[in-house]
N, CA, C, O and the ligand as a Tripos MOL2 file, in Angstrom:
@<TRIPOS>MOLECULE
protein
  257   255    65     0     0
PROTEIN
NO_CHARGES

@<TRIPOS>ATOM
      1 N         -11.8190  -44.5690  -38.9020 N.3       1 MET1
      2 CA        -12.6510  -43.8380  -38.0880 C.3       1 MET1
      3 C         -13.8340  -44.5290  -37.5180 C.2       1 MET1
      4 O         -14.6990  -45.0840  -38.1960 O.2       1 MET1
      5 N         -13.8080  -44.4500  -36.1540 N.am      2 SER2
      6 CA        -15.1860  -45.3070  -35.5770 C.3       2 SER2
      7 C         -16.0100  -44.3780  -34.8280 C.2       2 SER2
      8 O         -15.9970  -44.3190  -33.5990 O.2       2 SER2
      9 N         -16.7450  -43.6350  -35.6000 N.am      3 GLU3
     10 CA        -17.5780  -42.6060  -34.7550 C.3       3 GLU3
     11 C         -18.8420  -43.2570  -34.6040 C.2       3 GLU3
     12 O         -19.7760  -42.5770  -34.1800 O.2       3 GLU3
     13 N         -19.0350  -44.5150  -34.8920 N.am      4 LYS4
     14 CA        -20.4400  -45.1600  -34.4720 C.3       4 LYS4
     15 C         -20.7810  -44.9290  -33.0350 C.2       4 LYS4
     16 O         -21.8740  -44.4980  -32.6680 O.2       4 LYS4
     17 N         -19.6320  -45.2870  -32.1130 N.am      5 ASN5
     18 CA        -20.0310  -45.4240  -30.6580 C.3       5 ASN5
     19 C         -19.8210  -44.0020  -30.0140 C.2       5 ASN5
     20 O         -20.0030  -43.8660  -28.8040 O.2       5 ASN5
     21 N         -19.4830  -43.0630  -30.7140 N.am      6 LYS6
     22 CA        -19.1270  -41.5080  -30.2300 C.3       6 LYS6
     23 C         -20.6570  -41.0360  -30.0540 C.2       6 LYS6
     24 O         -21.4020  -41.0090  -31.0330 O.2       6 LYS6
     25 N         -21.0960  -40.6670  -28.7770 N.am      7 PRO7
     26 CA        -22.3280  -39.7710  -28.6380 C.3       7 PRO7
     27 C         -22.0340  -38.5320  -29.4090 C.2       7 PRO7
     28 O         -21.0490  -37.8230  -29.2070 O.2       7 PRO7
     29 N         -23.0130  -38.3010  -30.3650 N.am      8 ARG8
     30 CA        -22.6410  -37.1520  -30.9930 C.3       8 ARG8
     31 C         -23.5650  -36.2110  -30.7130 C.2       8 ARG8
     32 O         -24.6950  -36.3510  -31.1810 O.2       8 ARG8
     33 N         -23.3030  -35.2700  -30.0340 N.am      9 SER9
     34 CA        -24.2570  -34.1620  -29.3420 C.3       9 SER9
     35 C         -23.5040  -32.8260  -29.3290 C.2       9 SER9
     36 O         -22.2800  -32.9450  -29.2980 O.2       9 SER9
     37 N         -23.9210  -31.7630  -29.3440 N.am     10 VAL10
     38 CA        -23.5830  -30.5500  -29.0020 C.3      10 VAL10
     39 C         -24.1990  -29.8400  -27.8020 C.2      10 VAL10
     40 O         -25.1970  -30.3800  -27.3250 O.2      10 VAL10
     41 N         -23.7890  -28.7800  -27.2730 N.am     11 ALA11
     42 CA        -24.4220  -28.1110  -26.3000 C.3      11 ALA11
     43 C         -25.2710  -26.9690  -26.9970 C.2      11 ALA11
     44 O         -24.6580  -26.3710  -27.8810 O.2      11 ALA11
     45 N         -26.3780  -26.6220  -26.7930 N.am     12 CYS12
     46 CA        -27.3550  -25.7150  -27.3330 C.3      12 CYS12
     47 C         -26.5870  -24.2390  -26.7440 C.2      12 CYS12
     48 O         -26.4080  -23.9450  -25.5620 O.2      12 CYS12
     49 N         -26.2370  -23.5000  -27.8650 N.am     13 PRO13
     50 CA        -25.4770  -22.1450  -27.4660 C.3      13 PRO13
     51 C         -26.5660  -21.3330  -26.5870 C.2      13 PRO13
     52 O         -26.1810  -20.3670  -25.9290 O.2      13 PRO13
     53 N         -27.7740  -21.6810  -26.5780 N.am     14 THR14
     54 CA        -28.6890  -20.6110  -25.7360 C.3      14 THR14
     55 C         -28.7720  -21.1590  -24.4050 C.2      14 THR14
     56 O         -28.2760  -20.4170  -23.5570 O.2      14 THR14
     57 N         -29.3650  -22.4930  -23.8740 N.am     15 CYS15
     58 CA        -29.4450  -23.0700  -22.8890 C.3      15 CYS15
     59 C         -28.3720  -24.1120  -22.4250 C.2      15 CYS15
     60 O         -28.3740  -24.6250  -21.3060 O.2      15 CYS15
     61 N         -27.5120  -24.3530  -23.3470 N.am     16 ASN16
     62 CA        -26.3000  -25.3840  -22.8820 C.3      16 ASN16
     63 C         -27.0150  -26.6240  -22.7780 C.2      16 ASN16
     64 O         -26.3270  -27.4890  -22.2360 O.2      16 ASN16
     65 N         -28.0600  -26.9690  -23.0830 N.am     17 LYS17
     66 CA        -28.7030  -28.4600  -23.0930 C.3      17 LYS17
     67 C         -28.0740  -29.1490  -24.2330 C.2      17 LYS17
     68 O         -27.8880  -28.6430  -25.3390 O.2      17 LYS17
     69 N         -27.7550  -30.3760  -23.8640 N.am     18 PRO18
     70 CA        -27.2960  -31.2820  -24.8560 C.3      18 PRO18
     71 C         -28.3250  -31.5810  -25.9720 C.2      18 PRO18
     72 O         -29.4670  -32.0130  -25.8210 O.2      18 PRO18
     73 N         -27.6600  -31.2480  -27.1750 N.am     19 VAL19
     74 CA        -28.6660  -31.5090  -28.3150 C.3      19 VAL19
     75 C         -27.9540  -32.7800  -29.4470 C.2      19 VAL19
     76 O         -26.8770  -32.7140  -30.0390 O.2      19 VAL19
     77 N         -28.7470  -33.6410  -29.4700 N.am     20 PRO20
     78 CA        -28.3680  -34.8580  -30.1720 C.3      20 PRO20
     79 C         -28.0230  -34.4460  -31.7650 C.2      20 PRO20
     80 O         -28.9060  -33.9460  -32.4620 O.2      20 PRO20
     81 N         -26.8330  -34.6640  -32.2260 N.am     21 TRP21
     82 CA        -26.4160  -34.1330  -33.6210 C.3      21 TRP21
     83 C         -26.9840  -35.0600  -34.6440 C.2      21 TRP21
     84 O         -26.2890  -35.9090  -35.2010 O.2      21 TRP21
     85 N         -28.1630  -34.9010  -34.8680 N.am     22 SER22
     86 CA        -28.6980  -36.0150  -35.9700 C.3      22 SER22
     87 C         -29.8770  -35.2850  -36.5460 C.2      22 SER22
     88 O         -30.2660  -34.2320  -36.0410 O.2      22 SER22
     89 N         -30.4640  -35.8360  -37.6140 N.am     23 GLU23
     90 CA        -31.6930  -35.5590  -38.1390 C.3      23 GLU23
     91 C         -32.8660  -35.3460  -37.2030 C.2      23 GLU23
     92 O         -33.8190  -34.6430  -37.5390 O.2      23 GLU23
     93 N         -32.8020  -35.9040  -36.1260 N.am     24 ALA24
     94 CA        -33.8810  -35.7710  -35.0790 C.3      24 ALA24
     95 C         -34.1630  -34.1900  -34.6770 C.2      24 ALA24
     96 O         -35.2580  -33.7100  -34.3830 O.2      24 ALA24
     97 N         -32.8360  -33.4760  -34.7410 N.am     25 SER25
     98 CA        -32.7410  -32.1380  -34.2570 C.3      25 SER25
     99 C         -32.5070  -31.3410  -35.2940 C.2      25 SER25
    100 O         -31.3740  -31.0410  -35.6680 O.2      25 SER25
    101 N         -33.8230  -30.8530  -35.9520 N.am     26 PRO26
    102 CA        -33.9470  -29.7760  -36.9390 C.3      26 PRO26
    103 C         -33.1150  -28.4310  -36.6640 C.2      26 PRO26
    104 O         -32.5310  -27.7310  -37.4910 O.2      26 PRO26
    105 N         -33.2200  -28.2660  -35.3010 N.am     27 TRP27
    106 CA        -32.6430  -27.0010  -34.8910 C.3      27 TRP27
    107 C         -31.1480  -26.6930  -34.4670 C.2      27 TRP27
    108 O         -30.6410  -25.6250  -34.1250 O.2      27 TRP27
    109 N         -30.5850  -27.9900  -34.5980 N.am     28 ARG28
    110 CA        -29.1950  -27.9430  -34.2340 C.3      28 ARG28
    111 C         -28.4200  -26.9310  -34.7390 C.2      28 ARG28
    112 O         -28.6900  -26.6210  -35.8990 O.2      28 ARG28
    113 N         -27.5540  -26.3380  -34.2140 N.am     29 PRO29
    114 CA        -26.8510  -26.8770  -32.7940 C.3      29 PRO29
    115 C         -27.8210  -26.3120  -31.5310 C.2      29 PRO29
    116 O         -27.5270  -26.5300  -30.3560 O.2      29 PRO29
    117 N         -28.8800  -25.6420  -31.8950 N.am     30 PHE30
    118 CA        -29.9200  -25.2010  -30.8850 C.3      30 PHE30
    119 C         -30.7740  -26.5370  -30.4450 C.2      30 PHE30
    120 O         -30.9440  -27.4840  -31.2140 O.2      30 PHE30
    121 N         -31.2340  -26.4900  -29.2420 N.am     31 CYS31
    122 CA        -32.0930  -27.5580  -28.8170 C.3      31 CYS31
    123 C         -33.6430  -27.4360  -29.5200 C.2      31 CYS31
    124 O         -34.2710  -28.4320  -29.8770 O.2      31 CYS31
    125 N         -34.1210  -26.1160  -29.6500 N.am     32 SER32
    126 CA        -35.4100  -25.9740  -30.1710 C.3      32 SER32
    127 C         -35.3700  -24.6130  -31.1630 C.2      32 SER32
    128 O         -34.3660  -23.9080  -31.2630 O.2      32 SER32
    129 N         -36.5080  -24.3890  -31.8070 N.am     33 GLU33
    130 CA        -36.6600  -23.2810  -32.4730 C.3      33 GLU33
    131 C         -36.7450  -21.8740  -31.6230 C.2      33 GLU33
    132 O         -36.5340  -20.7300  -32.0230 O.2      33 GLU33
    133 N         -37.1180  -22.3320  -30.3420 N.am     34 ARG34
    134 CA        -37.2210  -21.1480  -29.6180 C.3      34 ARG34
    135 C         -35.7480  -20.4580  -29.3350 C.2      34 ARG34
    136 O         -35.5140  -19.2780  -29.5970 O.2      34 ARG34
    137 N         -34.6750  -21.4830  -28.6900 N.am     35 CYS35
    138 CA        -33.4790  -21.1780  -28.5250 C.3      35 CYS35
    139 C         -32.7060  -20.6170  -29.7500 C.2      35 CYS35
    140 O         -31.7320  -19.8870  -29.5690 O.2      35 CYS35
    141 N         -33.0460  -20.8830  -30.7500 N.am     36 ARG36
    142 CA        -32.3950  -20.6860  -32.0420 C.3      36 ARG36
    143 C         -32.9820  -19.0920  -32.3590 C.2      36 ARG36
    144 O         -32.1890  -18.2530  -32.7860 O.2      36 ARG36
    145 N         -34.2240  -18.7880  -32.1520 N.am     37 LEU37
    146 CA        -34.8090  -17.7190  -32.1910 C.3      37 LEU37
    147 C         -34.2540  -16.5300  -31.1770 C.2      37 LEU37
    148 O         -34.1090  -15.3300  -31.4120 O.2      37 LEU37
    149 N         -34.0080  -17.2470  -30.0270 N.am     38 ILE38
    150 CA        -33.6020  -16.2160  -28.8290 C.3      38 ILE38
    151 C         -32.0530  -15.8790  -29.1730 C.2      38 ILE38
    152 O         -31.6840  -14.7090  -29.0760 O.2      38 ILE38
    153 N         -31.1860  -16.8400  -29.5560 N.am     39 ASP39
    154 CA        -29.9820  -16.3450  -29.8810 C.3      39 ASP39
    155 C         -29.8540  -15.4790  -31.2230 C.2      39 ASP39
    156 O         -28.8950  -14.7210  -31.3680 O.2      39 ASP39
    157 N         -30.8220  -15.6090  -32.1740 N.am     40 LEU40
    158 CA        -30.8400  -14.7730  -33.4100 C.3      40 LEU40
    159 C         -31.2010  -13.4200  -32.9350 C.2      40 LEU40
    160 O         -30.5570  -12.4210  -33.2560 O.2      40 LEU40
    161 N         -32.2650  -13.4010  -32.1460 N.am     41 GLY41
    162 CA        -32.6760  -12.0090  -31.6020 C.3      41 GLY41
    163 C         -31.7210  -11.2390  -30.8070 C.2      41 GLY41
    164 O         -31.6930  -10.0090  -30.8020 O.2      41 GLY41
    165 N         -30.8360  -12.0900  -30.0490 N.am     42 GLU42
    166 CA        -29.7380  -11.3540  -29.2150 C.3      42 GLU42
    167 C         -28.6480  -10.6720  -30.3250 C.2      42 GLU42
    168 O         -28.0880   -9.5800  -30.2200 O.2      42 GLU42
    169 N         -28.5290  -11.6530  -31.4110 N.am     43 TRP43
    170 CA        -27.3700  -11.0760  -32.3070 C.3      43 TRP43
    171 C         -27.9880   -9.9880  -33.1260 C.2      43 TRP43
    172 O         -27.3070   -8.9960  -33.3850 O.2      43 TRP43
    173 N         -29.3390  -10.0950  -33.6000 N.am     44 LEU44
    174 CA        -29.5880   -8.9500  -34.2650 C.3      44 LEU44
    175 C         -29.9250   -7.6490  -33.4280 C.2      44 LEU44
    176 O         -30.0520   -6.5510  -33.9700 O.2      44 LEU44
    177 N         -30.0570   -7.8490  -32.1150 N.am     45 GLY45
    178 CA        -30.3540   -6.6880  -31.0950 C.3      45 GLY45
    179 C         -28.9760   -5.9840  -30.9560 C.2      45 GLY45
    180 O         -28.9080   -4.7620  -30.8310 O.2      45 GLY45
    181 N         -27.8560   -6.8050  -30.9820 N.am     46 GLU46
    182 CA        -26.7010   -6.1730  -30.9860 C.3      46 GLU46
    183 C         -26.3720   -5.4540  -32.2380 C.2      46 GLU46
    184 O         -25.9450   -4.2990  -32.2420 O.2      46 GLU46
    185 N         -26.5410   -6.0340  -33.1100 N.am     47 GLU47
    186 CA        -26.2450   -5.3270  -34.4250 C.3      47 GLU47
    187 C         -27.0150   -3.9100  -34.4520 C.2      47 GLU47
    188 O         -26.5620   -2.8920  -34.9760 O.2      47 GLU47
    189 N         -28.2420   -4.0210  -33.8050 N.am     48 LYS48
    190 CA        -29.1700   -2.8710  -33.9410 C.3      48 LYS48
    191 C         -28.7150   -1.7480  -33.1100 C.2      48 LYS48
    192 O         -28.7290   -0.5650  -33.4510 O.2      48 LYS48
    193 N         -28.3030   -2.2320  -31.9690 N.am     49 ARG49
    194 CA        -27.6560   -1.0670  -31.0910 C.3      49 ARG49
    195 C         -26.5570   -0.4440  -31.4340 C.2      49 ARG49
    196 O         -26.3110    0.7050  -31.0680 O.2      49 ARG49
    197 N         -25.6780   -1.2480  -32.2830 N.am     50 ILE50
    198 CA        -24.3550   -0.7790  -32.8840 C.3      50 ILE50
    199 C         -24.6280    0.1790  -34.0400 C.2      50 ILE50
    200 O         -23.8130    1.0210  -34.4190 O.2      50 ILE50
    201 N         -25.9550   -0.0310  -34.6250 N.am     51 ALA51
    202 CA        -25.9190    0.7520  -35.8700 C.3      51 ALA51
    203 C         -26.7650    2.0170  -35.3070 C.2      51 ALA51
    204 O         -26.5600    3.0900  -35.8730 O.2      51 ALA51
    205 N         -27.7460    1.9790  -34.1890 N.am     52 GLY52
    206 CA        -28.5610    2.8840  -34.0360 C.3      52 GLY52
    207 C         -27.9470    4.0140  -33.0330 C.2      52 GLY52
    208 O         -28.3250    5.1830  -32.9640 O.2      52 GLY52
    209 N         -27.0310    3.4660  -32.3590 N.am     53 GLU53
    210 CA        -26.3010    4.4060  -31.3630 C.3      53 GLU53
    211 C         -24.6320    4.3790  -31.6210 C.2      53 GLU53
    212 O         -23.7950    3.7570  -30.9670 O.2      53 GLU53
    213 N         -24.4700    5.0620  -32.5300 N.am     54 PRO54
    214 CA        -23.0890    5.1820  -32.6370 C.3      54 PRO54
    215 C         -22.1760    5.8000  -31.6730 C.2      54 PRO54
    216 O         -22.3300    7.0200  -31.6240 O.2      54 PRO54
    217 N         -21.2780    5.3410  -30.8920 N.am     55 LEU55
    218 CA        -20.3270    5.6010  -30.1000 C.3      55 LEU55
    219 C         -19.5610    6.5080  -30.4290 C.2      55 LEU55
    220 O         -19.1030    6.3210  -31.5560 O.2      55 LEU55
    221 N         -19.1570    7.5670  -29.8600 N.am     56 PRO56
    222 CA        -18.0190    8.5810  -30.0660 C.3      56 PRO56
    223 C         -16.9180    7.7280  -30.0560 C.2      56 PRO56
    224 O         -16.9110    6.6960  -29.3860 O.2      56 PRO56
    225 N         -15.8540    8.1370  -30.8520 N.am     57 PRO57
    226 CA        -14.4260    7.6220  -30.5620 C.3      57 PRO57
    227 C         -13.9500    7.5930  -29.2310 C.2      57 PRO57
    228 O         -14.2470    8.5400  -28.5040 O.2      57 PRO57
    229 N         -13.2320    6.6260  -28.7700 N.am     58 THR58
    230 CA        -12.5240    6.6960  -27.4960 C.3      58 THR58
    231 C         -11.0770    7.2440  -27.9740 C.2      58 THR58
    232 O         -10.3420    6.6960  -28.7950 O.2      58 THR58
    233 N         -10.8220    8.5120  -27.2370 N.am     59 PRO59
    234 CA         -9.8000    9.0860  -27.2030 C.3      59 PRO59
    235 C          -8.4180    8.2860  -26.9140 C.2      59 PRO59
    236 O          -7.3950    8.6540  -27.4920 O.2      59 PRO59
    237 N          -8.3950    7.2270  -26.0490 N.am     60 GLU60
    238 CA         -7.3990    6.4860  -25.8390 C.3      60 GLU60
    239 C          -7.1600    5.6170  -27.1040 C.2      60 GLU60
    240 O          -6.0870    5.0180  -27.1720 O.2      60 GLU60
    241 N          -7.9510    5.5070  -27.9890 N.am     61 GLU61
    242 CA         -7.5990    4.7080  -29.1800 C.3      61 GLU61
    243 C          -6.9480    5.4510  -30.3130 C.2      61 GLU61
    244 O          -6.5920    4.9280  -31.3690 O.2      61 GLU61
    245 N          -6.8290    6.7040  -29.9990 N.am     62 TRP62
    246 CA         -6.2060    7.4860  -31.0750 C.3      62 TRP62
    247 C          -5.0090    7.2860  -30.9400 C.2      62 TRP62
    248 O          -4.5380    7.1000  -29.8180 O.2      62 TRP62
    249 N          -4.1720    7.2770  -32.1670 N.am     63 THR63
    250 CA         -2.7350    7.4100  -31.9910 C.3      63 THR63
    251 C          -2.2990    8.4280  -32.8860 C.2      63 THR63
    252 O          -2.6480    8.3880  -34.0660 O.2      63 THR63
    253 N          -1.5150    9.4050  -32.4100 N.am     64 ASP64
    254 CA         -0.9740   10.6840  -33.2380 C.3      64 ASP64
    255 C           0.3200   10.1890  -33.8550 C.2      64 ASP64
    256 O           0.9930   10.9380  -34.5620 O.2      64 ASP64
    257 ZN        -31.5630  -24.4450  -25.9800 Zn       65 ZN65
@<TRIPOS>BOND
     1     1     2 1
     2     2     3 1
     3     3     4 2
     4     3     5 am
     5     5     6 1
     6     6     7 1
     7     7     8 2
     8     7     9 am
     9     9    10 1
    10    10    11 1
    11    11    12 2
    12    11    13 am
    13    13    14 1
    14    14    15 1
    15    15    16 2
    16    15    17 am
    17    17    18 1
    18    18    19 1
    19    19    20 2
    20    19    21 am
    21    21    22 1
    22    22    23 1
    23    23    24 2
    24    23    25 am
    25    25    26 1
    26    26    27 1
    27    27    28 2
    28    27    29 am
    29    29    30 1
    30    30    31 1
    31    31    32 2
    32    31    33 am
    33    33    34 1
    34    34    35 1
    35    35    36 2
    36    35    37 am
    37    37    38 1
    38    38    39 1
    39    39    40 2
    40    39    41 am
    41    41    42 1
    42    42    43 1
    43    43    44 2
    44    43    45 am
    45    45    46 1
    46    46    47 1
    47    47    48 2
    48    47    49 am
    49    49    50 1
    50    50    51 1
    51    51    52 2
    52    51    53 am
    53    53    54 1
    54    54    55 1
    55    55    56 2
    56    55    57 am
    57    57    58 1
    58    58    59 1
    59    59    60 2
    60    59    61 am
    61    61    62 1
    62    62    63 1
    63    63    64 2
    64    63    65 am
    65    65    66 1
    66    66    67 1
    67    67    68 2
    68    67    69 am
    69    69    70 1
    70    70    71 1
    71    71    72 2
    72    71    73 am
    73    73    74 1
    74    74    75 1
    75    75    76 2
    76    75    77 am
    77    77    78 1
    78    78    79 1
    79    79    80 2
    80    79    81 am
    81    81    82 1
    82    82    83 1
    83    83    84 2
    84    83    85 am
    85    85    86 1
    86    86    87 1
    87    87    88 2
    88    87    89 am
    89    89    90 1
    90    90    91 1
    91    91    92 2
    92    91    93 am
    93    93    94 1
    94    94    95 1
    95    95    96 2
    96    95    97 am
    97    97    98 1
    98    98    99 1
    99    99   100 2
   100    99   101 am
   101   101   102 1
   102   102   103 1
   103   103   104 2
   104   103   105 am
   105   105   106 1
   106   106   107 1
   107   107   108 2
   108   107   109 am
   109   109   110 1
   110   110   111 1
   111   111   112 2
   112   111   113 am
   113   113   114 1
   114   114   115 1
   115   115   116 2
   116   115   117 am
   117   117   118 1
   118   118   119 1
   119   119   120 2
   120   119   121 am
   121   121   122 1
   122   122   123 1
   123   123   124 2
   124   123   125 am
   125   125   126 1
   126   126   127 1
   127   127   128 2
   128   127   129 am
   129   129   130 1
   130   130   131 1
   131   131   132 2
   132   131   133 am
   133   133   134 1
   134   134   135 1
   135   135   136 2
   136   135   137 am
   137   137   138 1
   138   138   139 1
   139   139   140 2
   140   139   141 am
   141   141   142 1
   142   142   143 1
   143   143   144 2
   144   143   145 am
   145   145   146 1
   146   146   147 1
   147   147   148 2
   148   147   149 am
   149   149   150 1
   150   150   151 1
   151   151   152 2
   152   151   153 am
   153   153   154 1
   154   154   155 1
   155   155   156 2
   156   155   157 am
   157   157   158 1
   158   158   159 1
   159   159   160 2
   160   159   161 am
   161   161   162 1
   162   162   163 1
   163   163   164 2
   164   163   165 am
   165   165   166 1
   166   166   167 1
   167   167   168 2
   168   167   169 am
   169   169   170 1
   170   170   171 1
   171   171   172 2
   172   171   173 am
   173   173   174 1
   174   174   175 1
   175   175   176 2
   176   175   177 am
   177   177   178 1
   178   178   179 1
   179   179   180 2
   180   179   181 am
   181   181   182 1
   182   182   183 1
   183   183   184 2
   184   183   185 am
   185   185   186 1
   186   186   187 1
   187   187   188 2
   188   187   189 am
   189   189   190 1
   190   190   191 1
   191   191   192 2
   192   191   193 am
   193   193   194 1
   194   194   195 1
   195   195   196 2
   196   195   197 am
   197   197   198 1
   198   198   199 1
   199   199   200 2
   200   199   201 am
   201   201   202 1
   202   202   203 1
   203   203   204 2
   204   203   205 am
   205   205   206 1
   206   206   207 1
   207   207   208 2
   208   207   209 am
   209   209   210 1
   210   210   211 1
   211   211   212 2
   212   211   213 am
   213   213   214 1
   214   214   215 1
   215   215   216 2
   216   215   217 am
   217   217   218 1
   218   218   219 1
   219   219   220 2
   220   219   221 am
   221   221   222 1
   222   222   223 1
   223   223   224 2
   224   223   225 am
   225   225   226 1
   226   226   227 1
   227   227   228 2
   228   227   229 am
   229   229   230 1
   230   230   231 1
   231   231   232 2
   232   231   233 am
   233   233   234 1
   234   234   235 1
   235   235   236 2
   236   235   237 am
   237   237   238 1
   238   238   239 1
   239   239   240 2
   240   239   241 am
   241   241   242 1
   242   242   243 1
   243   243   244 2
   244   243   245 am
   245   245   246 1
   246   246   247 1
   247   247   248 2
   248   247   249 am
   249   249   250 1
   250   250   251 1
   251   251   252 2
   252   251   253 am
   253   253   254 1
   254   254   255 1
   255   255   256 2
@<TRIPOS>SUBSTRUCTURE
     1 MET1         2 RESIDUE 1 A MET
     2 SER2         6 RESIDUE 1 A SER
     3 GLU3        10 RESIDUE 1 A GLU
     4 LYS4        14 RESIDUE 1 A LYS
     5 ASN5        18 RESIDUE 1 A ASN
     6 LYS6        22 RESIDUE 1 A LYS
     7 PRO7        26 RESIDUE 1 A PRO
     8 ARG8        30 RESIDUE 1 A ARG
     9 SER9        34 RESIDUE 1 A SER
    10 VAL10       38 RESIDUE 1 A VAL
    11 ALA11       42 RESIDUE 1 A ALA
    12 CYS12       46 RESIDUE 1 A CYS
    13 PRO13       50 RESIDUE 1 A PRO
    14 THR14       54 RESIDUE 1 A THR
    15 CYS15       58 RESIDUE 1 A CYS
    16 ASN16       62 RESIDUE 1 A ASN
    17 LYS17       66 RESIDUE 1 A LYS
    18 PRO18       70 RESIDUE 1 A PRO
    19 VAL19       74 RESIDUE 1 A VAL
    20 PRO20       78 RESIDUE 1 A PRO
    21 TRP21       82 RESIDUE 1 A TRP
    22 SER22       86 RESIDUE 1 A SER
    23 GLU23       90 RESIDUE 1 A GLU
    24 ALA24       94 RESIDUE 1 A ALA
    25 SER25       98 RESIDUE 1 A SER
    26 PRO26      102 RESIDUE 1 A PRO
    27 TRP27      106 RESIDUE 1 A TRP
    28 ARG28      110 RESIDUE 1 A ARG
    29 PRO29      114 RESIDUE 1 A PRO
    30 PHE30      118 RESIDUE 1 A PHE
    31 CYS31      122 RESIDUE 1 A CYS
    32 SER32      126 RESIDUE 1 A SER
    33 GLU33      130 RESIDUE 1 A GLU
    34 ARG34      134 RESIDUE 1 A ARG
    35 CYS35      138 RESIDUE 1 A CYS
    36 ARG36      142 RESIDUE 1 A ARG
    37 LEU37      146 RESIDUE 1 A LEU
    38 ILE38      150 RESIDUE 1 A ILE
    39 ASP39      154 RESIDUE 1 A ASP
    40 LEU40      158 RESIDUE 1 A LEU
    41 GLY41      162 RESIDUE 1 A GLY
    42 GLU42      166 RESIDUE 1 A GLU
    43 TRP43      170 RESIDUE 1 A TRP
    44 LEU44      174 RESIDUE 1 A LEU
    45 GLY45      178 RESIDUE 1 A GLY
    46 GLU46      182 RESIDUE 1 A GLU
    47 GLU47      186 RESIDUE 1 A GLU
    48 LYS48      190 RESIDUE 1 A LYS
    49 ARG49      194 RESIDUE 1 A ARG
    50 ILE50      198 RESIDUE 1 A ILE
    51 ALA51      202 RESIDUE 1 A ALA
    52 GLY52      206 RESIDUE 1 A GLY
    53 GLU53      210 RESIDUE 1 A GLU
    54 PRO54      214 RESIDUE 1 A PRO
    55 LEU55      218 RESIDUE 1 A LEU
    56 PRO56      222 RESIDUE 1 A PRO
    57 PRO57      226 RESIDUE 1 A PRO
    58 THR58      230 RESIDUE 1 A THR
    59 PRO59      234 RESIDUE 1 A PRO
    60 GLU60      238 RESIDUE 1 A GLU
    61 GLU61      242 RESIDUE 1 A GLU
    62 TRP62      246 RESIDUE 1 A TRP
    63 THR63      250 RESIDUE 1 A THR
    64 ASP64      254 RESIDUE 1 A ASP
    65 ZN65       257 GROUP 0 **** ****
């Protein structure tokens, strides 16, 4: 394995900015704490929406 020459970086899931995959990036795979919190907030918001507003079953999904 010769990973030494490989640029190890990932795209921030929130803003798509390249993030170096190293100890220098404590928030990886996010580029910053802000992006991490944004992503977490969206995820939690989605969970809350699902829990708070139960959707009625879709008749099309029913099989008799
Ligand atoms: Zn970011």
